[in-house]
N, C-alpha and C positions, 0 to 999 in steps of 0.2 A: 718429694725428694728434693733435698737442698744441695746446691753447689755454692761455690764461693761468691758467685755473682747474683744469688737469688734475690736479695733485697734491693738490688739496683734495677730490677726489671719491674716496670709498672704493673704488668698483668699478674705478677706474683703477689704484689702488694694488694691488688684488687682481689685476688683469690683468697688471701688471708682475711681481708675485710668482709667478704661475703660469708665465709665460714663463721667468723666471729659474730656476725649479725644474726645468724640462725641459732646460735647458742646450744643447739642440740647435737652438733657434730664436734667431737673433740679433735683438736689439731695435733697431729703427730708428724713432726718434721724430723727426717733422718738424713744424714749426709749421704749423697749418692754413692760415694766410695765404699760405704759399709757393705753393700751387696757384693761389690767386687772383692772386698776383703774376705767376706764369708765364702765366696766361691773359691778364692785362692786357698783359703784354709782347708777346704775340702780336698782340693787337688794336692796340697801338701801332705795331708794324711793318707791319701791314696798312694802317692809316691813313696811315702814311708813304709806303708804296708807291703808294697812290691819290693822295696829294698830289703825289708826284713825277711821276706820269703826267699830272696836271692842269697842273702848272707847265711841264713840258718843252716842250709844243707852243707855248706863248706866246713863248718865247725860243728861237729855233732855234740849232742848232749846239752847239758845246762849252759855251758860256756857259749855255745852257739846262739842260744836264746838270748843270753845277756849281751853278747856282742852285736847281734842283730838289732836288739832294742836300742843299744847305745848308738850304733852307727846310723840307724834309720831315724831314731827319735830326736837326736840332738839338733840336726838342721831344722826339723819341723818346729821344735820349741823356739828356736831362734827366729824363724820366720813368723811364727805366731806372735812373739813378743814385738817384732817390728810392726806387724799389723795392728796390734793393740796400741802401740805408741802412735801410729798414724791416726787411728780412730780417736784417741784422746786429743790429739792436736786439732782434728776436724771439729770435734765437739766443743773445744775451747773457742775455736774461731766462730762457731755458730752462736755460742753464748755472747761473745763480744759483739757480733753483728746485731743480735737482738737488743743489747744494751745501748748501742749507739745508733739505732735505727731511727730515721726521720723520713716520713713519707714524701717530704719535699725534695729529697735527694734521689728519688726513684726516677728512672729514665725510661723512655719508650725504646725498647730494643727487641730484636727478633732472635 
């Protein structure tokens, strides 16, 4: 799990070096915030489902279904777009840190 200070910690650099020396274990680095974004996405969809069920009975018929979907779904799609943009920013930051990584710049930190 990667955060923005991952490559500044010596033990993280050591961890990558050990895994690379074994060559049988693939390295999979994911931003730590990805799991938070996934959990928030699930909560967004749950809230949208509850909102849909609350709106639908007020407006009967097909219009109620459409209005429920519109009112409950629009905020969810906006929040999901924000989460996607945040993930793209984190991923770009990870790639940038990989490109400018220098083991001599690693520090001992806790």
